[in-house]
C-alpha positions as CSV (number, residue, x, y, z in Angstrom):
1,X,-22.2,5.3,-13.7
2,X,-21.3,3.4,-10.1
3,X,-18.7,3.8,-8.1
4,X,-16.7,1.0,-9.2
5,X,-17.4,1.5,-12.9
6,X,-15.4,4.7,-12.7
7,X,-12.8,3.1,-10.3
8,X,-12.3,0.7,-13.3
9,X,-12.3,3.3,-16.3
10,X,-9.4,5.0,-14.0
11,X,-7.5,1.8,-13.9
12,X,-7.6,1.6,-17.6
13,X,-6.9,5.1,-18.4
14,X,-3.9,4.7,-15.6
15,X,-2.7,1.5,-17.3
16,X,-2.9,3.4,-20.7
17,X,-1.0,6.2,-20.1
18,X,1.7,4.8,-17.8
19,X,4.0,4.2,-20.7
20,X,3.1,7.7,-22.4
21,X,2.9,10.5,-20.5
22,X,4.3,11.2,-16.8
23,X,1.7,14.1,-16.6
24,X,-1.4,11.8,-17.2
25,X,0.1,9.3,-15.3
26,X,0.6,11.8,-12.3
27,X,-2.7,13.0,-12.8
28,X,-4.5,9.4,-12.9
29,X,-2.5,8.0,-10.0
30,X,-3.6,11.4,-7.7
31,X,-7.4,10.4,-8.4
32,X,-7.1,7.1,-7.9
33,X,-5.5,7.6,-4.6
34,X,-7.9,10.4,-3.7
35,X,-10.8,8.5,-4.3
36,X,-9.9,5.2,-2.5
37,X,-10.6,3.1,-5.8
38,X,-8.6,0.0,-4.7
39,X,-11.7,-0.1,-2.1
40,X,-14.1,0.0,-5.1
41,X,-12.2,-2.6,-7.0
42,X,-12.1,-5.1,-4.0
43,X,-8.1,-4.5,-2.6
44,X,-7.8,-4.4,1.0
45,X,-5.4,-1.8,0.8
46,X,-3.8,1.2,-1.6
47,X,-0.3,-1.0,-1.8
48,X,-1.7,-4.4,-2.5
49,X,-3.8,-2.6,-5.4
50,X,-0.8,-0.7,-6.7
51,X,1.4,-3.6,-6.6
52,X,-0.9,-6.3,-8.1
53,X,-0.4,-7.5,-11.6
54,X,-2.6,-5.8,-14.3
55,X,-3.9,-9.4,-15.0
56,X,-5.5,-9.5,-11.8
57,X,-6.9,-6.1,-11.7
58,X,-4.0,-3.7,-10.2
59,X,-1.5,-0.9,-11.7
60,X,1.5,-3.3,-11.6
61,X,3.5,-0.4,-10.1
62,X,5.5,-0.1,-6.6
63,X,3.4,1.5,-3.9
64,X,5.9,4.0,-3.1
65,X,6.2,5.7,-6.5
66,X,2.3,5.8,-6.5
67,X,2.8,7.5,-3.6
68,X,5.5,9.8,-4.9
69,X,3.8,10.3,-8.3
70,X,0.5,11.3,-6.4
71,X,2.2,13.8,-3.5
72,X,4.0,15.6,-5.9
73,X,1.0,15.9,-8.6
74,X,-0.9,17.2,-5.3
75,X,2.2,19.9,-4.1
76,X,3.2,21.4,-7.6
77,X,0.4,20.9,-10.2
78,X,-2.6,21.4,-7.7
79,X,-1.3,23.5,-5.0
80,X,1.2,25.5,-6.5
81,X,-0.1,26.0,-10.0
82,X,3.0,24.0,-11.9
83,X,1.7,23.1,-15.9
84,X,1.9,19.6,-16.4
85,X,4.7,20.6,-19.3
86,X,6.6,22.2,-17.0
87,X,6.1,19.4,-14.1
88,X,7.0,16.5,-16.5
89,X,10.3,18.2,-17.4
90,X,11.8,17.9,-13.8
91,X,13.1,14.5,-12.1
92,X,10.1,13.9,-10.3
93,X,12.0,12.2,-7.4
94,X,13.6,15.2,-6.6
95,X,10.8,17.4,-6.5
96,X,9.2,14.6,-4.2
97,X,12.5,14.9,-1.7
98,X,11.3,19.0,-1.8
99,X,8.1,19.1,-2.2
100,X,7.9,20.0,2.0
101,X,9.8,22.8,1.3
102,X,8.7,24.1,-2.0
103,X,6.1,27.3,-1.7
104,X,4.9,29.8,-4.0
105,X,7.8,32.2,-3.2
106,X,10.7,30.0,-4.1
107,X,9.1,27.5,-6.7
108,X,11.8,29.2,-9.4
109,X,14.7,28.3,-6.9
110,X,13.7,24.8,-6.4
111,X,12.9,24.3,-9.6
112,X,16.4,25.4,-10.8
113,X,18.0,23.3,-7.7
114,X,16.6,19.7,-9.1
115,X,18.0,20.7,-12.5
116,X,21.9,21.3,-11.0
117,X,21.8,19.0,-7.9
118,X,21.8,15.3,-7.3
119,X,19.3,13.5,-5.5
120,X,22.0,12.2,-3.0
121,X,22.6,15.5,-2.2
122,X,18.9,16.7,-1.9
123,X,18.6,14.3,0.2
124,X,21.2,15.6,2.9
125,X,20.6,18.8,2.2
126,X,19.4,19.8,5.9
127,X,21.9,17.5,7.6
128,X,24.5,19.7,9.7
129,X,28.0,17.1,8.5
130,X,29.9,19.0,11.5
131,X,28.0,18.3,14.4
132,X,26.8,14.7,13.5
133,X,28.5,12.0,15.8
134,X,28.0,9.8,12.6
135,X,27.2,7.1,15.1
136,X,25.2,5.2,11.6
137,X,27.8,4.4,9.2
138,X,27.5,2.4,5.9
139,X,30.0,-0.6,5.1
140,X,30.9,0.1,1.8
141,X,33.4,-1.7,-0.4
142,X,35.9,1.2,-0.9
143,X,38.9,0.4,1.2
144,X,39.5,4.1,2.6
145,X,36.2,5.8,3.3
146,X,32.5,5.5,4.2
147,X,29.4,7.1,4.0
148,X,27.2,8.5,7.2
149,X,23.4,7.5,7.1
150,X,22.6,10.6,9.1
151,X,24.2,13.3,7.5
152,X,25.7,11.8,4.1
153,X,28.9,12.6,5.2
154,X,32.2,10.9,3.4
155,X,34.3,9.6,6.7
156,X,37.6,8.3,6.1
157,X,38.3,5.1,7.6
């Protein structure tokens, strides 16, 4: 079987699994990324392959989501040996947020944290709100407060 045929079969399996199983979807997108299927199927880059409609030979998912799925699978399943059942029971975006902090020693703490902490709080977990100069303020519709993009602090206007 040629590499292009194998790439096409992985694409077909991904499309089939995309709506049925997060574990299979993660495994397939990891293999698709690792094997460079976009080149084998005539796309100039992975982003174009991911975001192209299914009818034109693509996967019809966002490139950022594909990247997150692949990196979560690689880190948690391949490197740390987390089972598919355990992995898919956890919020994937939160696992992605903590992928650089997780080790075999702290995996239990990390998995507990993703179940009890909001994604926004995880994004700002390492930021020191007390020393931040709050120079990157977002304008909100709120009359009395705003939010700092750097540290996530809510600041009274």
